[in-house]
C-alpha positions as CSV (number, residue, x, y, z in Angstrom):
1,M,0.0,0.0,0.0
2,A,1.3,3.4,-0.8
3,I,0.1,5.3,2.2
4,Y,1.5,8.3,4.0
5,P,1.1,8.5,7.8
6,E,0.0,12.0,8.8
7,V,-0.3,11.3,12.5
8,I,1.4,8.6,14.6
9,A,0.3,8.1,18.2
10,L,2.6,6.1,20.4
11,Q,1.6,4.5,23.6
12,A,4.8,4.1,25.5
13,A,5.8,3.3,29.1
14,T,9.4,4.4,29.0
15,K,11.6,7.0,27.4
16,E,13.7,4.2,25.8
17,S,10.6,2.9,24.0
18,V,9.8,6.3,22.6
19,D,13.3,6.9,21.5
20,G,13.4,3.6,19.8
21,A,10.2,4.3,17.9
22,K,11.3,7.7,16.9
23,K,14.6,6.2,15.5
24,L,12.5,4.0,13.2
25,F,10.7,7.1,11.9
26,E,14.0,8.7,10.8
27,S,13.9,6.6,7.5
28,M,10.5,8.1,6.7
29,E,11.9,11.6,7.2
30,K,14.7,10.8,4.8
31,D,12.0,10.0,2.2
32,G,10.4,13.4,2.8
33,M,7.7,12.3,5.2
34,S,7.2,14.2,8.4
35,P,4.2,12.8,10.4
36,K,3.1,14.4,13.6
37,V,4.2,12.1,16.4
38,L,2.1,12.1,19.6
39,V,3.4,10.3,22.7
40,N,0.7,9.0,25.1
41,P,-1.8,11.5,23.8
42,A,-5.1,12.2,25.5
43,Y,-8.1,11.0,23.7
44,V,-9.1,14.5,22.7
45,E,-5.6,15.5,21.7
46,F,-5.5,12.5,19.3
47,A,-8.9,13.4,17.8
48,R,-7.8,17.0,17.3
49,A,-4.6,15.9,15.5
50,V,-6.5,13.5,13.3
51,G,-9.1,16.2,12.4
52,E,-6.5,18.8,11.7
53,A,-4.6,16.4,9.4
54,E,-7.7,15.7,7.4
55,V,-6.8,12.0,7.1
56,D,-8.7,9.5,4.8
57,F,-8.7,6.7,7.3
58,V,-7.2,5.5,10.6
59,L,-5.4,2.3,11.4
60,G,-5.5,1.9,15.2
61,S,-7.0,0.2,18.2
62,R,-10.5,-0.6,19.3
63,I,-10.1,2.1,21.9
64,E,-10.5,5.1,19.5
65,K,-12.8,3.3,17.0
66,T,-16.0,5.0,18.3
67,L,-14.3,8.4,18.5
68,I,-12.9,8.2,14.9
69,G,-16.1,6.8,13.5
70,G,-18.0,9.6,15.2
71,M,-15.8,12.1,13.3
72,G,-16.9,10.5,10.0
73,I,-13.5,9.0,9.3
74,A,-13.0,5.3,8.3
75,H,-11.3,3.3,11.0
76,H,-9.8,-0.2,11.0
77,A,-8.7,-1.8,14.3
78,I,-5.4,-3.6,14.3
79,G,-5.2,-6.6,16.6
80,S,-5.3,-5.2,20.1
81,S,-5.4,-2.0,22.1
82,Y,-1.6,-1.8,22.0
83,Y,-1.5,-0.4,18.5
84,L,-2.8,3.1,17.9
């Protein structure tokens, strides 16, 4: 799939896990992509970022499915609540 992530929300327990994830995003930046990265965002903060980005769809968890659906944006839950 040729998709471009506009917003990435990380659910992380430690600074090391955040740093590791951000390191993975460096290759995307080299390709000219600069997604907004949110770390442990509040429900409303995530909704605001998605709305401002005017995304076509969200790949995420069951947790935000109702929120995103209520915003009129297509949502597909991936596996478990640990992916957002």
